[in-house]
C-alpha positions in Angstrom: 23.4 -25.1 31.7 22.9 -25.2 28.0 21.3 -22.1 26.3 19.3 -22.7 23.2 17.3 -20.3 21.0 14.1 -21.5 19.4 12.2 -19.8 16.7 8.6 -21.0 16.0 9.4 -24.2 17.9 12.2 -25.2 15.5 15.6 -25.7 17.1 18.5 -23.7 15.7 22.2 -24.2 16.3 23.1 -22.4 19.5 26.4 -20.7 20.2 29.1 -23.3 20.7 27.3 -26.2 19.1 27.7 -27.9 15.7 24.2 -29.1 15.3 20.7 -28.2 16.5 19.8 -29.1 20.1 16.5 -30.8 20.7 14.0 -29.1 22.9 14.3 -29.8 26.6 12.2 -28.0 29.2 15.2 -27.7 31.5 17.2 -25.8 28.9 17.2 -22.0 29.2 15.9 -20.5 25.9 17.9 -17.6 24.7 16.8 -15.7 21.6 19.3 -13.8 19.5 18.5 -10.2 18.8 17.7 -11.0 15.2 15.4 -13.8 16.1 13.7 -11.7 18.7 13.2 -8.7 16.4 11.8 -11.0 13.7 9.3 -12.6 16.1 8.4 -9.2 17.5 7.7 -7.7 14.1 5.8 -10.8 12.9 3.5 -10.4 16.0 2.9 -6.7 15.5 -0.5 -6.2 14.0 -0.8 -2.6 12.7 -3.8 -0.4 13.6 -6.3 -0.4 10.8 -6.5 2.7 8.6 -10.3 2.5 8.9 -12.4 5.1 10.8 -12.2 3.4 14.2 -8.4 3.7 14.3 -8.0 7.1 12.6 -8.8 10.7 13.5 -8.5 14.1 11.8 -6.1 16.6 13.4 -5.1 20.1 12.6 -1.7 20.4 11.1 -0.2 22.1 14.2 -1.2 19.0 16.3 0.2 16.5 13.8 3.9 16.3 14.8 5.0 12.7 15.2 1.6 11.4 14.1 1.4 8.7 11.4 -0.5 9.3 8.2 -3.5 7.0 7.7 -3.7 7.6 3.9 -1.6 8.8 1.0 -1.5 12.5 0.4 -1.9 13.7 -3.2 -0.9 17.2 -4.0 -3.9 19.4 -4.8 -1.8 22.0 -6.6 1.6 22.8 -8.1 4.3 24.1 -5.8 5.3 26.8 -6.6 2.1 27.8 -8.2 3.7 30.2 -10.7 7.1 30.9 -12.2 9.0 33.0 -9.6 12.4 34.6 -9.1 15.1 32.7 -7.3 17.1 35.9 -6.6 16.8 39.5 -5.8 17.6 41.2 -9.1 16.1 42.1 -12.4 13.7 40.2 -14.6 14.5 40.8 -18.3 12.9 40.4 -21.7 16.0 39.6 -23.8 15.4 39.5 -27.5 17.0 36.3 -28.8 19.5 36.6 -25.9 21.7 39.2 -27.7 25.4 39.3 -27.0 26.6 41.6 -24.2 26.9 44.3 -23.3 23.2 45.2 -23.3 21.1 47.9 -21.7 17.4 47.7 -20.5 14.9 50.2 -19.4 13.7 49.5 -15.8 9.9 50.0 -16.1 8.5 48.4 -12.9 9.1 46.9 -9.5 7.7 43.5 -8.4 7.9 42.4 -4.7 6.9 39.0 -3.3 3.1 38.8 -3.2 2.7 41.2 -6.1 2.2 40.7 -9.9 3.7 42.8 -12.6 2.7 43.9 -16.1 4.0 42.2 -19.2 7.6 43.1 -20.2 8.3 44.2 -23.7 11.6 43.5 -25.4 14.5 45.5 -24.0 12.6 46.2 -20.7 13.5 45.0 -17.2 11.6 44.8 -13.9 13.2 45.2 -10.4 12.2 41.9 -8.8 12.6 40.2 -5.4 13.0 36.6 -4.4 9.7 34.7 -4.7 8.0 37.3 -6.7 6.1 36.1 -9.8 7.9 36.4 -13.1 6.0 38.8 -15.4 4.8 37.8 -18.8 7.5 38.3 -21.4 10.4 37.9 -19.0 12.7 35.1 -19.9 15.6 35.5 -17.4 16.6 37.0 -14.1 20.0 38.6 -13.3 21.3 39.0 -9.8 21.5 42.6 -8.6 25.2 42.2 -7.8 26.0 41.1 -11.4 24.8 44.2 -13.2 25.0 48.0 -12.9 22.2 50.6 -12.7 22.2 54.2 -13.6 18.8 55.9 -13.0 16.2 53.8 -14.8 18.8 52.1 -17.0 20.2 48.6 -16.4 23.4 47.5 -17.9 24.4 43.8 -18.3 27.9 43.0 -19.3 27.7 39.1 -19.6 25.9 36.6 -21.6 22.5 35.8 -19.9 21.2 32.2 -20.2 17.6 31.5 -21.0 15.5 30.9 -17.8 18.4 31.6 -15.5 17.4 32.1 -11.8 13.7 31.4 -12.6 12.0 28.7 -10.5 9.3 27.2 -12.8 5.8 26.4 -11.7 5.7 22.9 -10.2 9.4 22.8 -9.6 8.9 21.3 -6.1 5.6 19.5 -6.4 3.3 18.7 -9.3 -0.5 18.6 -8.7 -1.8 15.1 -8.6 1.5 13.5 -7.5 1.6 11.4 -4.3 3.8 13.4 -1.9 3.5 11.4 1.3 2.7 7.7 1.7 0.4 6.2 4.3 2.4 5.2 7.3 4.7 8.3 7.2 5.6 9.6 10.6 5.3 13.3 10.4 8.4 15.3 11.2 8.8 19.1 10.9 9.8 18.7 7.2 6.5 16.8 6.3 4.4 19.4 8.2 6.0 22.2 6.2 5.4 20.4 3.0 1.7 19.8 3.8 1.3 23.5 4.7 2.9 24.5 1.4 0.1 22.5 -0.3 -2.6 24.4 1.6 -3.6 21.4 3.7 -4.8 22.5 7.1 -5.9 19.1 8.6 -5.1 15.5 7.9 -6.3 12.0 8.8 -3.8 10.2 11.0 -3.7 6.9 12.9 -4.9 7.3 16.5 -2.0 7.1 18.9 -1.2 3.7 20.4 -2.5 3.6 24.0 0.4 2.4 26.2 0.1 1.5 29.9 3.4 2.0 31.7 4.1 0.6 35.1 7.3 0.1 37.1 7.5 -2.8 39.5 9.6 -3.1 42.7 9.3 -2.5 46.4 12.7 -0.8 46.2 11.4 2.0 44.0 10.7 5.5 45.4 9.5 8.6 43.4 11.9 11.5 43.1 11.2 14.1 45.8 10.4 11.5 48.4 12.8 10.4 51.1 14.8 7.2 50.5 14.6 4.4 52.9 17.1 1.7 53.5 17.8 -0.3 50.3 15.6 2.0 48.1 16.3 3.8 44.9 14.6 6.5 42.9 12.4 5.4 40.0 14.3 6.6 36.9 12.6 4.2 34.5 9.2 5.9 34.8 10.6 9.2 33.4 13.0 7.6 31.0 10.4 5.5 29.3 7.6 8.1 29.5 9.8 10.4 27.6 10.8 7.8 25.0 7.1 6.9 24.4 5.7 10.4 24.2 8.5 11.6 21.9 7.2 9.0 19.4 3.6 10.3 19.7 2.2 7.5 21.8 -0.6 8.1 24.4 0.9 7.0 27.8 -1.1 6.1 30.9 1.2 6.2 33.8 0.4 3.5 36.4 3.3 4.5 38.6 5.0 2.0 40.9 3.4 -1.4 41.3 4.6 -3.2 44.5 6.0 -6.7 44.5 2.8 -8.5 45.3 1.3 -11.3 43.1 -2.3 -10.2 43.5 -1.6 -6.5 43.0 0.5 -7.2 40.0 -2.1 -9.4 38.4 -5.0 -7.0 39.0 -3.0 -4.0 37.7 -1.9 -5.9 34.5 -5.5 -7.0 33.8 -6.9 -3.5 34.3 -4.2 -2.0 32.0 -4.8 -4.7 29.3 -8.5 -3.9 29.3 -8.0 -0.3 28.4 -4.7 -0.2 26.3 -3.1 -1.6 23.2 0.2 -2.1 24.9 1.1 -3.0 28.5 4.7 -2.1 29.3 6.4 -3.0 32.5 9.9 -2.6 34.0 11.2 -5.3 36.3 9.4 -8.4 37.5 10.3 -10.6 34.5 13.5 -12.2 35.8 13.8 -15.3 38.0 13.6 -13.8 41.5 11.0 -14.7 44.2 9.5 -11.2 43.9 9.3 -11.2 40.1 5.6 -11.6 39.7 5.0 -10.1 36.3 6.1 -13.1 34.3 3.8 -15.4 36.2 0.8 -13.1 35.9 1.3 -12.8 32.1 1.6 -16.5 31.7 -1.5 -17.1 33.8 -3.6 -14.6 31.8 -2.0 -14.7 28.4 1.3 -15.9 27.1 4.9 -15.0 26.9 6.2 -15.4 23.3 9.7 -14.2 24.1 11.7 -14.3 27.3 15.4 -13.8 27.8 17.5 -12.4 25.0 21.2 -13.0 24.0 21.7 -9.3 24.3 23.8 -7.2 26.7 22.5 -5.2 28.4 18.9 -6.4 28.6 18.8 -10.2 28.9 15.6 -10.4 30.9 13.4 -8.9 28.1 10.0 -10.4 27.6 7.2 -10.0 25.1 3.8 -11.6 24.8 0.1 -10.8 25.3 -2.6 -10.5 28.0 -6.1 -11.7 27.4 -9.0 -9.4 27.9 -12.5 -10.4 29.1 -13.9 -10.2 25.5 -11.3 -12.6 24.2 -9.1 -10.0 22.5 -5.7 -9.2 23.9 -3.3 -6.4 24.6 0.4 -6.7 23.6 2.8 -7.1 26.6 6.3 -5.8 26.7 8.4 -6.5 29.8 11.6 -4.5 30.1 14.5 -5.2 32.4 14.5 -3.3 35.7 18.0 -1.9 35.2 17.5 1.5 33.5 20.3 1.1 30.8 19.0 -2.3 29.9 15.5 -0.8 29.5 16.9 2.0 27.4 18.8 -0.2 25.1 16.1 -2.8 24.6 13.6 -0.1 24.0 15.7 1.4 21.2 16.7 -1.9 19.6 13.5 -4.0 20.1 10.5 -2.1 21.3 10.8 1.0 19.1 10.4 -0.9 15.8 7.7 -3.1 17.3 5.6 -0.1 18.4 6.2 1.6 15.1 4.7 -1.3 13.2 1.8 -1.6 15.6 1.2 2.1 15.1 1.1 1.5 11.3 4.2 3.5 10.6 6.4 2.6 7.6 9.5 0.6 8.3 12.7 2.6 9.0 14.9 2.7 6.0 17.8 4.7 7.5 21.0 3.6 6.0 23.2 1.6 8.4 26.3 3.5 9.5 29.6 1.8 10.4 32.7 3.2 12.0 36.1 1.7 12.9 36.4 0.5 16.4 38.7 2.5 18.6 39.4 -0.6 20.8 40.1 -4.3 20.8 38.3 -7.0 22.8 37.7 -10.8 22.8 34.5 -12.5 21.5 31.4 -12.5 23.7 28.5 -14.9 23.6 25.8 -12.1 23.5 25.4 -9.2 21.1 26.5 -6.1 23.0 25.3 -2.5 22.6 28.0 -0.4 24.0 27.4 3.2 24.9 30.1 5.0 22.9 31.3 8.2 21.3 32.9 9.0 17.9 36.4 10.4 18.6 38.6 11.3 15.6 36.5 9.1 13.4 36.6 6.0 15.6 34.0 4.6 17.9 35.2 4.5 21.5 33.0 3.0 24.3 32.6 5.0 27.5 34.4 3.5 30.5 31.6 2.2 32.7 29.2 -0.1 30.7 27.2 -1.4 33.7 23.5 -2.0 33.0 22.6 0.3 35.9 24.9 3.1 35.0 22.7 5.8 33.5 25.5 8.2 33.1 26.9 5.9 30.3 23.8 6.9 28.2 24.1 10.5 29.1 27.8 11.0 28.2 27.6 8.8 25.0 26.2 9.8 21.6 25.1 6.4 20.4 25.2 2.6 20.6 28.0 0.6 19.1 26.9 -2.9 18.1 29.3 -5.7 18.8 28.1 -9.0 17.2 28.0 -12.1 19.3 31.0 -14.5 18.9 33.1 -11.9 17.2 36.5 -10.7 18.5 37.0 -7.1 17.8 40.3 -5.6 16.6 41.0 -1.9 16.5 39.9 -0.6 13.2 37.2 -3.2 12.6 34.0 -1.7 11.2 31.1 -1.9 13.6 27.5 -0.8 13.3 26.7 2.6 14.8 23.3 3.7 16.1 23.5 7.4 16.9 21.0 8.7 19.4 20.2 11.5 17.1 18.4 9.1 14.7 16.8 7.1 17.5 15.4 9.6 19.9 
């Protein structure tokens, strides 16, 4: 059977053909990863930065949230010239040649202010303490000698050395964070340094998560014949909540057409996103695809990706005519894990209103050779001696491959890999 990828109804040249293939309903449509991601992002309407989609939160509750508006600095940071070192603040007349001696006349700790220094005077000063008026340099304590109240400096002191000037970090009135920034620990620290106690953020996307399949059993329960534990529920819940999304856990949905339909419609009525695992392939008990098509539409189905071919995306209509986005992940847990990172994560980020990821692409030499494949593969791999080496078992149901690996190695479709070829590397550290 031919496999053709269509984008916006326009045929493209599929793998193995020299010209576009005309549409045929009997042809299985296969989207490349690039096509799928482009369509996903084009369909991702961000939340509005208006009041209905925003909320004010205290800074200590803002981790992973997305800024609704630009942040302009209300003050300089630091707000005063201060010492970068523990040492001595000096008033050096015309920066006289060494050696020179100074009378130590005061002590200034962080949080204190000192009196103005006259020429030839010094102040014992500590890191972060304000530079007193008249001081024009700081010398480190280990670079000078002290005898009683006399300081001796045996080297040429440079003007303003070891002084952090006011506004060295942030200038009042400058835009320090853009709307759409997802707040990490670094951004929270910066906001706190500006005296900002609460901020306006986008409300979190409401995501309904359900796992389909009669074979699924929750951990802690006894397994029956042919049953497996529901790993997807915990895997995806963790992935979603780690990005700051509000998850409603619908648990296991049994393989029944009516139950599947009713659960999907209920979820769509109350959530921005409906996310399922399983039920979007071609089996007799795969009811999710049919329910979505009956009450909405599938815009994507089946990707030229490995693992994760039975990935689906579309929308489900609500009673008021609006719709919820639908994401159908494969039932195999590694397939769901990979397609979430590659396709779903950027889609959700745009829906949330977050800025696009601008992380620089990393590439590492392959530590293996292999023939060309017709689908783009995301191999679970490790970096060993500077080379990317896949773990042994790449099965789509083998969760240990994700546990013992440190990232995904991208092998393009229709490309034979020779050892040493540079391949794109997606480290989990930048994805999770």
